[in-house]
C-alpha positions in Angstrom: 134.8 -70.0 -56.1 136.5 -71.0 -52.8 134.4 -72.9 -50.1 132.4 -71.5 -47.4 132.7 -72.5 -43.7 129.2 -72.6 -42.3 130.3 -72.2 -38.7 127.6 -69.8 -36.9 124.3 -70.3 -36.1 122.1 -66.8 -36.8 118.3 -66.3 -36.1 115.8 -64.8 -38.5 113.8 -62.3 -36.6 110.4 -61.0 -38.4 108.6 -57.8 -37.6 105.1 -57.6 -36.3 102.7 -55.4 -34.5 101.5 -56.7 -30.9 98.5 -55.4 -29.2 99.2 -55.1 -25.6 95.4 -53.9 -25.0 96.2 -50.7 -25.2 98.3 -49.8 -28.2 100.0 -52.0 -30.9 103.8 -52.2 -30.5 106.6 -52.7 -33.2 108.3 -56.2 -32.4 110.8 -58.3 -34.0 110.0 -62.1 -33.1 111.9 -64.9 -34.1 111.4 -66.3 -37.3 112.0 -70.1 -38.2 114.4 -72.2 -36.7 118.5 -70.9 -36.2 120.4 -71.6 -39.8 124.0 -72.2 -40.5 125.7 -69.0 -41.9 129.6 -67.9 -42.8 130.1 -64.5 -41.3 132.6 -61.7 -42.7 133.0 -58.5 -41.0 133.2 -56.0 -43.5 133.8 -52.6 -41.8 133.6 -51.2 -38.6 133.2 -47.7 -37.3 132.6 -45.1 -34.3 131.2 -41.7 -34.4 131.0 -39.6 -31.1 128.8 -36.4 -31.4 127.9 -34.4 -28.2 128.5 -37.1 -25.4 126.6 -39.9 -27.7 128.6 -42.8 -29.6 127.1 -44.6 -32.2 129.0 -47.9 -33.1 128.3 -49.5 -36.6 129.6 -53.2 -37.7 128.8 -54.2 -41.5 128.8 -57.8 -41.6 128.0 -60.4 -44.5 126.4 -63.6 -43.9 126.5 -65.9 -46.3 123.7 -69.0 -46.2 122.6 -72.0 -48.1 119.6 -70.9 -50.4 116.3 -72.6 -49.7 113.0 -71.6 -49.7 113.1 -70.3 -46.1 116.2 -67.8 -46.6 115.0 -66.7 -50.3 111.8 -65.4 -48.3 113.9 -63.2 -46.1 113.6 -59.4 -47.2 115.4 -56.3 -45.6 112.2 -55.7 -43.3 113.6 -58.7 -41.4 116.4 -58.6 -39.2 119.4 -61.1 -38.0 120.4 -62.1 -34.5 123.9 -63.7 -34.3 126.3 -63.3 -31.2 124.2 -61.2 -29.0 123.7 -58.7 -31.7 120.7 -57.7 -34.0 121.7 -56.9 -37.9 119.4 -54.7 -40.2 119.4 -56.5 -43.4 120.5 -53.8 -46.2 120.7 -56.3 -49.1 120.2 -59.7 -50.3 122.1 -61.3 -53.2 122.5 -64.5 -54.9 125.7 -66.1 -55.2 126.1 -68.8 -58.4 122.9 -70.1 -59.7 120.7 -69.8 -56.3 123.0 -72.2 -54.5 123.5 -69.6 -51.7 122.6 -66.3 -50.8 124.6 -63.4 -49.4 123.1 -61.3 -46.8 124.6 -57.6 -46.2 123.8 -56.3 -42.5 124.7 -53.5 -40.4 124.6 -53.6 -36.5 123.9 -50.6 -34.6 125.2 -50.1 -31.0 124.3 -47.3 -29.3 125.8 -46.0 -26.0 
């Protein structure tokens, strides 16, 4: 297995409900401290339909396996480089030494 360069900082974001006095809003807030990760862009695509453009970026982050990173789920998000990524899958690499987090960023214009 080749060595991975942990050269990016990513921020985990957790879903929650915030009551503003009138209604409950669904928001993602920072969860824990930023962590070091390796990033590999897997696929990028763009789709135009009736004047609406959707661009998606599939990205894989590799992080060290800790109790914090093992607690992440597909309900969480990852923020990195000004983009917010939805987690679509988390898998172990090796004997729980590292985790692979597959994400998709969606940019609507």
